[in-house]
N, C-alpha and C positions, 0 to 999 in steps of 0.2 A: 395520477400523479405518481404512480410508483413505478420504478424503473427496475431493470435488473441489475445485478451487481457483476464484478469481475468473476472469473471463476477461480476460485480458491478454495483451501481445504475447509474453511468454514461453510462456503455455498455449497459444496458436494455434501457435506452432513446435513445441510438444509432440505437438499434435493432428497436424499434418503430418508429424511424425516418428514417429507411431504405425503408419504404413503401412510404415515400416522396421523390421526386426528390430534391436534394439540389441544390440551385443556384450557389454554388461555387465549383470550381474543385480544388482539391490541389494536386501539384506534387512537388517531392523531387527527387534530382538528387546529388549524391556525385561528387565534385569536384576533380579530379586528373589531372596529367599530362599526356600528350599524350604520346604514346609508337612509337618506331621506326617500319617502315613497314617491315614486312618480306616476301620473296617470295621464292618460290622454283625453282630454274633453271632447265631448261631440256635443255641437251646436247647431242651431238652425234659425231661421228668421222666423217672426212671429206669425207671418201669412202662410208659411209652409204647413203641411198636414199635422206634423206632431205639435205643433203650437209651442206651448212654454214646457212641454214634458220633459225635454232635456235638462232645462234648466231647475226644475223641481227636483229631478232625481240627483244632479250635481250637489244642489242644496242640502238634500238628505243624506248625501255619501259622507260617512265619518272621516275619511281620509282627506278629504278636501279643506282647503283653508278659508273660513268663514269670511265672507265678503270679497273673496277671491278664487272663485271657484273655477274659474277658465286658466289659471295658472298650472302648468305642468307639475310644479313641485308641490307635494302635498305635505301635510304636518306631521304625519306619522312616520315611524321609523320599520325599516325592514332589516332582517338579519341577510348576511352576505351569501349569496348563492353561489360564488367560486373562490377560488383562492386569492384573487385579486393581484395588483400590483405591490411590489415591495422595493422601495427606493434606497439609495446609498444614503446612510445616515440617519434611519429610522430604526425603529427598535421592533426585532422580529420576536413576537409571541406565539407560543403554541402549547396546547393542551394535550398531554398525553395519558391515556387511560388502558390499564390492563384488567380485564375483567375474567373473572373464573366462571366459565361457562358450563363447567363440568359439576359432578355430584360428589368430588372427592375434596380433600384437604391438600393442597398444594403447598410446598415448603421451599425455603431458600430460593425467593423470587428476588432475581435483580435485574432491574431495568435500567438501560444505559443509553444516553441520547448524545450523539456526538454530529457536529456540524462540518462537513467536509467542504473546504474552498479550494481555488486552485493553487493556493499557496500554502494552507496548514489544515489541520485537524483540531478542532476545538471540542471539548467536554461540557455539555451544558446540563448535566444532570445535576440536580439540587444535592443528592445524596448518592455517594457509591457504596453505601452499605445494603446488605440483602434484606429483605424483609421474611421474618421467620416462617411464617405460614400465612395462605388465603384461604378463607374459607369459600364454599360454593356460593354464587351469587354475589360475592365481594370483589371490590376492585382497588387497586392502587391509582391514585391520581397524582399528578404532577403537571406543574407549568413552569415552561422555560422561557427566558428571556435573553436576547441577545441584541448588541448594538451592530447594524451591519457596516462593515468599513471596508468591503471589497466589492468590486462590480464583476459581474459575471454569473456563472453556474454554481449554485449551492446544492448540497444534497445533505438533508437530514437523515441520518442513520439512527434507527432506533432498535435496539436489541434486547432481547428479553431470554433469560435463562432461569430455570426452575427444576425442582425434584419432585417426582410423583410419590405416591405412598409407596410403592414398590421399591425404590431407591433409584429408579432410573432418571439420569441427566438429560434434560431437552433443552433445546436452545432454537431460536429463529429470529431472523431480521427482516424488516422492513425498509424499503429506501423511499424518500419522497424528494423530488428534485424540483427547485423553483429557481428563476432568475431574479437577479438584483440590478435595477435599472439606474441609470444617472438622472437626478433629479434637476440638476443645476448646471448651466454652463457658465463658467467664469473666465473673463480674461482681464489681464491687467495692463496697465500702461505706466511707465516711470517717466518723470519730467525732472532733470536735474536742475536746479536754480543756483545762481549765484548768491553770495552772501548779501543781505540788505545792509542800509545804510547805518542802523543802529546795532548791528550784530556782526559778528564775524563768521557766524555759523552757516552752513550750507544746508538748504532745504531740499527736500525731496517730496515732490508731490506724486502721490499713487491715485491713478483712476482705475477703479474697479467696475467692469461691465457684468452684472448678474443676470442671466436669462432663465426664465422659467420654461424648462422643456416638458414638463407633465402636462397631463390632460385636464387638470383641475387648478383653480386659484389657490394662491399660497399667501398667508399672512406673516409678513416678513416681521417676525419679533425681534431680532437682533443682528446687525452687520457692522462688525467692530474689527479693527485692526490692532493684533498684538505685535507691537515691535519689538526689534531686537535689542539687545542689552544696550547698545550705544545710541539709541533714539528715543525721543519723546514725541508722541503722536498728537494730533489735533485733528477732530473730525469737523469736516465742512460739509455737512448734510442737515445743518438746520440753520433758520434765522433768527435772531434773537432781537427781541422787542421789550418794551419797558418792563411787561409784566412776566412774560415766560419766554421760553425757546420752543419755536415750532419748527417740525422736520419739513424740508422742502420738498417732500412726498405728500404731503397732507397729515391729516390725523387717522385716516383708514389706511394702512399701509400694506395693501392688497397688491400682489403681481398676478396678474391674469395669465392664462397659458401662453407662450411664445412672446410674452413681453419682456423688454429688457429695462433694467435701472441702473444708473451710472452713479456710484458712490465715488466720493473725493476725501482726500486725507494729505496731511501735511505733516511732514517728520523732520525734526529738528535734531543735531545732536547734542547729546548731552554735553553740560557745560565742561566737564572733565576731559571731554573728547575734542571739544570745539577747537582749540588752539593747536591740536596735533593734525597738522595738514597731511603727512604722510599717511597716517592712520585713516583720517576720514576717506581720503582718496582712495584707499585700497578695500572699503567696506562695499561689499555686494550684496550681503544678506541684509534684508529690511524688516521682515516679519512675516506674519502669517495672518490670514482672515478668517474670523470665526463667525459662522451664518448659523442662525438658529430661525425655523420656521414653523409653521403650523399649517396644516391642511385638512379639509372636510370639518369633520366634528371635533377637531383638537388633537388631532396626531401630531406628535412633535418630532421634528427632525433636525439634527444638527450636522454641520460639515466644517471641518478644519482643512484649509490648503495646506501644501507643504511650504516649506520656507520660500518666501519670495525673493527673486535675487533680480537685481539691476545691473546695467553696464556702469562701472565705476567711472566717475568724471575724470577726464584726462585734462590737467592742468598744464602739462609740460614740466620743465625744471624749474621756470620761474612763474609764480602767479601774482597778479596785480589786481587789486580790488580797491573799492572806494569807501572810506569811512565816512566821509563828510563832503554834501555837496548840496548846495541850494537848489529848491524846486524853480524858483523866476530869479531872472537876474536883468539888470538894465543894460540897454543897447550902449556899447563903447565903454562900459564901466567896469573896472578890475573886480574880479569876485574870487573867493578863496575855496579851494578843494584840499583834501587831505587823500592820499594814496597810501596803500598798504601793499608793501613787496614782500612775499614770503619765499624761500629758497625750498623748493619740494624736492630735490635731488639729494643725493647721498655724498656730495662733495661740497667744499666751500668755494664760494663765488667771489670774484672782484668785479663789482658792478659799476657801470658808468651810465647816466643818465642823460638822454638827449630829448629834446623838445622840437619837433617839427611842427610850424605852422600849416595851417589848412586855409581854404578860402573863407570860412566864417569864423575860425577860433584861432586867436593869437596868444601865444604863451609869453607871460612876462617874466623874466628872469635870466640866468645864466645857463645856457645848454652845454652840456658836455660835461657836466660836474662829476666828480668822483664821490660814490656812495659808499666805497671802503668795502671791507671783506663781509659777507655774509655768510655764516656757517650753516648746515643741514637743518631743517625744521625752523629757522630763526626767521624772524621778522622785521621790518623796519617801515615806519611811519614817516612819510615826507609830505609837508605842506607845500602846496603850490599856487601859483596865481595866474589867471588867463582872462581874456575879454573875448566878446563876440562883437563882430562888425555888421552882422546880419540878423534880423528879427526873426521870430518863430521858433519852432523847436530845433535845437540845433544839436549835432551828435559831437562828443568831445572825442578827439582823435589825436594821433601824432605822437604817442609816447614809445620811446625806443630804448631798450636795455640792453648792455653790451657787456658780456662777460670777457674781461681782459685775458682770462686764464686760457680759454678755448678760442678767443676771437669768434665768438658765436652772439649774434643779434636777436634780441626778441621784439617783435612789434606789436603794439597794443593800439587798435582803432576801434571806435564805437565802444568806448568803455561805459559811457553814460550819456544821457540827455538831459537839457536844460531849456526852459522856456525863456527866450529872449523877448522883452518888451521895451517899448519907447516910452520913458518916463514923461516925455514932453508933449505926447499925443492924448487928447481928452478921450475919456469914454464914448462921447457923442459921435466924434469924427471917426 
């Protein structure tokens, strides 16, 4: 894992000192969790020549699981034999040891560990002060930790400087190169929803698709959404019962390699921003995802996405929404609805409301009435009456708003739907 450095003054000094044997030895080892021992079971049928010999040998083998000797996975742990993979969001830990191999006392020993990434150089040393002296067969030990936050090539640079008994100052470095891989593939989708009938707030639904692109299963400890300052968030990833709330993914939240899981969140503007149509219209920053997982024997990883952004909903200059509408109405009987009109532009409007009948929906009242002037960001609630002449699920359409200042007409169709039933028809028929 040791690589060559670039040609610099320090490297030339190191080359010159290569002719002289150093008094100190540097050893670097990555600290990782052990792995479960795996064995390849050898079996045969009872009528074969070995008989039950292989079965008895596996039962006597201390590395196998009692009662499940034919399983490949054993119950013993083995130390890592290679550097292993390092994934973004995990903590890189390394053990650094400087040992005095000579029979002399070495003075002013300074051990420095830096981590070079594609964008920065980080100092990981626990202490930057020099050790006054190091006796023969003694060592200086240090353990460094770093939460990996970048993908790509990383180089651990370990430098040691010291002074011999004769007063000569010596210096050498070693380089350890490793790659940081991407553990998860995160994709997001936004769905802009109009305000519901009991509130004037605009809901935003976020769908997050998370895929495990490593070679080992993951235990998903937490997947949460941290909203921006204008929104409150509700997680839609659990089912509530009378006693407790259970995750939609089950009690064992494991994500197998190359498996994908979908998480859903609902965001609503806070009350102080809900009435400000222009402010909500321009909001594109929603929040960021916080993902925490564990792998193998409990190694913990954490990722936070950058700020998620959506396309701001376009309401146009005038927005029309429904504040009140019944779910079910009777055939050919008038019913009431309440519309809310909001001026989303930066100018004052003088609006005229026209109601156009459709094949199934007929408006009751005077069409073409003046609504008066509406200032920017102001809203107006209007009660309306209509009836339906056709049964079934009917769409409410046919509202027109005209701005007399600019002679511009805004059309609103398919505003909502109601279920029209005949009150004279019995359920049996």
